[in-house]
N, C-alpha and C positions, 0 to 999 in steps of 0.2 A: 387459447388452445391448450390441450392437455397432453402430457407426455405419452399417455397410453395410446394416443392416436398415431404415434410414430411407428413406422415399420422397421424396428430395430430388434436386436437380440433380446429374447425374453429375460435373460439374466440381467441385462442392463435395466430393463423396466422394473424388475424385482428390486434391484438396489435403489432405484429412484423411489419406489413405493416405500421401501424400508426407511428411507431418509425423510419421508413425509412430504416430498415434492408432489405437487399436483399441477397447478397452472404454470405455464412458462412465463419468464420475465420478458419484457419487450425485446431485448436483443436476441433472446433465444427464439422467440416467435418469428422474428423478422428474418433470421438467417440460418437456423438449424436445418430446415428442410433442404435449402439450397446447398449448404455444405455437404449434406448427405448425398445429394445428387452429383457432387463432384465439381461444383462451381468455385472459382476464386472469389474471395470475399474480403472487402475492407469494412471493418466494423468500428464505428466511433462510439465508445461506451466507457463509462467510469468503472473503476474498481468497485466490486460489490454488485455489479449489474447482472452477474450470472454468465458472463462471456466465456469463462473457462469451460463450463458445461456445454456451451453452444458448440465448441469445437471438439471437446473430449468425446462426447457420445458418438457422433458420426465417424470420427477417426477410429475409435475402438471397434465399432461395428464392422469396419472394413479391413481390419488388420488380419493378415494371414500369419498364423503363429509359426509357420515353417518358412517364412519369407525373409528372415533376418531383420536388420535395422531398416524400418520403413518410414519412421516419422522423426523429424527434427523440429524442436520448439525452442526458440531463442527468447530469453528473458533478460532484462537489464540488471537485476539484482539476484543475489544468492537466495534471499528470503522468498522472493516470488518463485524462483526456480523450485525450491523445496515445496512450496505451497501447491503449485501446479502438479508437481510429481505426486503429491498425496492424493489429489483428486483422481488422477489417472490410475493410481494403484488401487484406490478404493473401488473403482468401477471395473478395472481391467484384470485384477488378480484372478478372479473366478473364471475368467475366459482363457487363462493361461498366457495373457499378454504381460511381458516383462518390461517395466518402465524404470528408468534410472535418472538420477540427477548428475549433472556434470558442472562443477564450479571450482573456482580457485580457493586458496586458503586451507586446503586439505591435501593429503597425499594423493598423487595421481595414480599410483600403482593399483589400488583396489578398483579404481574407475576403469583402468585398462582391462582388468580381468572381467568386470561386469559387462563391458561393451561387447564382448564376444558373443553374448547371448541376449542382448537387449533388442526389443522391437521398437521401443520409443525412447528417445533421449531428449531430456529437457535440460538446457544448459545456458550459461552465460557466454557471451562472445569470446572473451579472452581465453577461457579454458578450452572451448571448442577449437580455437585456433591452435592451442598447444597440442591437442590430440591430432589435428591435421598435420602439423609439422612432424610429429612422431610417427605418423601413419598408423595410428592406433584406432582410428575411426573410419568406417567404410560407408561412403555415401551412395554407392552404386545402386542400391535398391530403395532409395528414398522416394516415397510417393506423396508425402505430405510435409509441407514446410509451413511453420507457424511463426510469425513475429508478434510477440505479445508485449504490450506497453511500448510500442514502437517509438512514440514521441520521447519517452524517457531514455531509451537507448541512444537516440540522437543527442538529447541534451547532455548525456554523460560522455559523449565523444566516441561512440561505438560505430558510427556510420561506415567508416572504412572497413572495420572488422566485419560488419554485417555484409557489406558488398563482397568482400573476399570469400566469405562462407557461401553466399548465394551462388557465386560463380563456380563453385565446386559441386553444387547439387544438380542432379539431372534436370534438364529443362522440361521434360515430360513429367509434370508433377502438379499437385493442387497446392496453391499458395493462399494462406489466410493471414490477414494482418489486422491487429486490433490496437487501438490507440485512443487515449482520452481526448486528444485534440488532433486535428488534421492540418499540418503545416505544409509549407512549400516543399520541404524535404520529403514529406510523406507522399505528396502527389508525384514527385520525381521517381521515387522508388516504385510506386504503384504503376506508373506508365512504363517503367523499364522492365519490371519483373512479373507483373500479373497479366492474365489474359481475360479481357472483357469482364472485369470484376463486378460483382454486385456490391454497391456501396450502401451501407446501412448506417443510419444515425438514430440514436435514441436520446431522449432527454435524460438529465441527471437522475440517477436512481434514488437520490435523496428526496424524500417527500417534504417539501417546504412547509406544508401545513402541520407537520409534526416536528419540525426543527425550529427551536427557539434560538435566535442569534442575539447575543447581548455583548456589551463591553463595559468595563469598569475604568473610569478615568482616575488614575492614581497620581496624586500630586507629588509624591516623593518616591524616587526609584527604590529606596530601601524598604518600602512597604510591599513591593510586588510579591515577594516570596511568602511573606506572612499572610497576605490575602489568599494566595494559592492554597496554602495549608488549611486555612479556614474553610475554603470552598470544598476542598477534597474531603475534609472530615465531616462537614455539616450539610453540604448540598449535593453530594455525589453518591447516590445509592448503588451504582453499578461500576463497571469498568470504565477507566478514563485513559485518554492519550493526551500527554502534555508535549507540545511542540516547542523545541528550542532551535535557535539559529545555528549553533555550532556544536561540534562533538564535545568540546570542553564544557560548555554550559550544560549539555545534557547529563554528563557525568556528575557535575556539581549539584544540579537540581535533584537528580535521583538519590545521590548520597545524602543530601540534607533532608529530603523527604523521609528517608529511612530513619534518620536521627529523630524525626518527629513521630515515629511509630507508624508510618504509612508504608505499606508493602509496595515498593517501587523498583522497577528495573529500567535500565537504559538500553537503547539500541541505536547504534550509529556505525558508519563505515570504518571507523578506526578500531573497532573491536574485533577479536578473533571470531571465526565462524562459529565455533562451539558456543561462545558466550552470547552471540547474537541469537542463535537458535534456542539457547537456554532461556533468554528473556522472552522470546515468543511463546515457548512452551509453558512458561510460568503464567503468562497472561491467559493463554487458552485453557489451561488447567485450573485457573482461578486461584493459584497460590500467590499471584501478584495482582494487585488492584489497579496499579498505575504503570503505564509504559511511557517513559520519557524518551522522545525520539527526535531525530533530525528529519527533514523532508525526504532526502534521498533514501534513507534507511526504511522509512515507512511507506514509500510509494509502492503500490501494488499489493500491499498486505490487506487481506480480507479477514478482519478479526470480528467475530460475532459478539453481539451484546454490549457494544460500547455505548454507554449512555451519555458521556460527556467528552468533548474535545476542548482542550485549553490551549490557546495561543499565548504561551508565556513570552515568546518573542513574536512580534507581529510580522507576517510574511510581507515580501516586497511587492507582490502583485495580487490582483484579485484572482487570477488563475491559480496561484499557489494556495490562496485562502480557500477557494472552492474545493481543491483537492483535499485539503485538511478536513474541512467540515463534512465532507462526504464519508467520513469514517463512522458517523453516527446517524441516527434517524433512518434506519434501514429496515426493510421487510415489515413495514407497518408499525414499527416501534417509535416511540418519542425519543428525542435527543436534544441536547443543549450544546451549542458552540459558544464558548466564552473567550473573549479577548481581553487581556490585561494590558492596559495602556499606561505608559509613563511618557514623560516629555520627549524622550529620544525615539519613541515609537510613532509620534504623530505624523511624520512625513510618510512612512510606510502605510499607515492607516488611511490617510487621504487617498493614496494610490489604490488601495483596496476598494474604497468607497466610490471610485469612479464607475464601477459596475452598478448600474441603476437597479438591477434585479436583486441585489443584496440588501436586505432590510435588517440592519444591525441596530438594535435599540440600546439606548443607554440605561444601565441599571444603577439603582441607588447603592451607595457604598454601605456595606454592613459594618457592624461593630466587630472587630477581630482583635485577637491577642497578638502581641509582638512575639516573634520567635527568632532564634539565632540562625544566621546563615554563614557557614564557615567556608571560606574561599579556598583554603588549602587543606590537604589531607594530613593534618597534624593537629596535636592538642596544644601547641604552643600558644602563648598569649597573642603573638603576632598574627595568628590565623584568622582573627576576627576583623570585620570592617572597622575602619577608623570612626565612622559615624556611629555613636552609641555603642562602640565596641562590639558586644555580642548580640545586639538586637537590631531588628529592622522596625521602623515605624513607631507609632505611639500606641500604648496599650489602651484597649477599650475606648477608642476615640472615633468619632465620625469626622470625615474630612469635608471641607467646603465643596460644594458641587459647582462645577463650571458648566451650568446648564446651557444646552443649545449649541455647544461647540461643534458637535458633529450631527446635530439634528438635521434630518432630511428636509429639504424644501421642495 
């Protein structure tokens, strides 16, 4: 189905044409018309599936620019909040629709001023509650309520906040809910707050025929960083996301990559909002080649042209693994998902491989040069690892292969 078949404002269709969109993605084709007709919808779709446009277009087409605040969209993270806001602004500005972001970590006063003239608010639950307590946000004219990445909001402990916000929104409204997975909590909130919803499910937007999944079995923990540097410099022609388990590790890896001449930025929940947005802008503007991220910070981000995803730390579940690798091999492009395994990663990797649909093949270990990995942000001698002091691994060496350890049977 093509966008031009939709009965929506010509300005919206012109923007779609200018962006080069023609055919709808599966989630758009399955629910966009029904959303435009005013139905409640529950959509199960991954990040990058085009779900934002699926609810953006019909909402913008029905906004009354003299009707005050009419749309509330809740997101789990500040980054997703900004990302959704950018989509609404790109399509809605020429219609005179005012869209704004509402999230914590920044001054609340400018938000209070903007709220007086906003038609659409995209916000995180905590800051929306702040405005509710201050009585600086008015829900009386809300006609559209959207819960985006609902499963992640629940994972992050926002379920009570979300329930409190919903209780203050007029019951006569259209409610849309999008989630990568549909859990028991999702069903509960669906039955409680949605009216005869259309339930839409799509397969992962990642094209498995274009996604190569491999792992390297590294026999010494100290060689992991050296291998990562080698792969980024020699096997990664485009943008890359490197996933780490903790905020601290993300900072360390990004800092050490920069020491190796690789343009890398970190993003995690412990950073200030400005720094997090700077990291995203640097990647989008291609002044950075590598984003080093934790799972929570990267969830919901739709970054274009990512050719490689590296699991520097192996996720604990196949679900988390699928979320990570979904950042690449999109929109018909090829992509690589690379997992770096050391002894301490084996248990997590076995849990990932419980999913029979995942075909992760073992890759031969390349020759790579050892490079330093500095654990502390200092130049003191004590800042290097005890093993080999300033170096990881063995220079220009091949390691014995433990063939068949994870070979599928």
